[in-house]
C-alpha positions, 0 to 999 in steps of 0.5 A: 460468556468470555469464551465467545469474545475470545473466539471473535478476537481470534477470528478477527486476527485471521481476517486481518492476516488474510487482508494483509496478505491480499494487500501485499499480493496486490502490490506485488501484482501491480509491480510485476505488471507495470514498468518503472514502478516506484514506492512511496511510504506514507506515515502512520496516522490516527485514521489509517496505519502505514500505507504504501503507494506504488506509482508506475511510469504512466502515473497509474498508482495504487495504495495499500496498507502495510504492517509497519514502515519496516515491512514497507521497506522490506517489500520495496526491496523484495520488489526491486523498486526504489522507496521514497518517504512521501512525507519528505519527497512528496508524490511524482507529478505524473501521479497527479496528472494521471489522477486528474485525467482519470477522475470519475465523471471525466 
């Protein structure tokens, strides 16, 4: 019966890799299609892994999980965007304003 468990673990690894690749592709597309993008690295928590928030000059933003802080730093470098640690500097005001303006139901 251990054979079935091993197979499911292997499948999960592939699914996780596919999800990670999709997240990175989403971040790349966001950075390519918007101006003035900045990256904010969020620390790992017990609820979620390390995440990266990209914020455009309009305040529009997106968040995706990254493998670890090193991967987030490497991605920001590859995208050519400045990287900030959200836990230290916080988020830009334009992000909060965009979120408030675009809340569902408004």
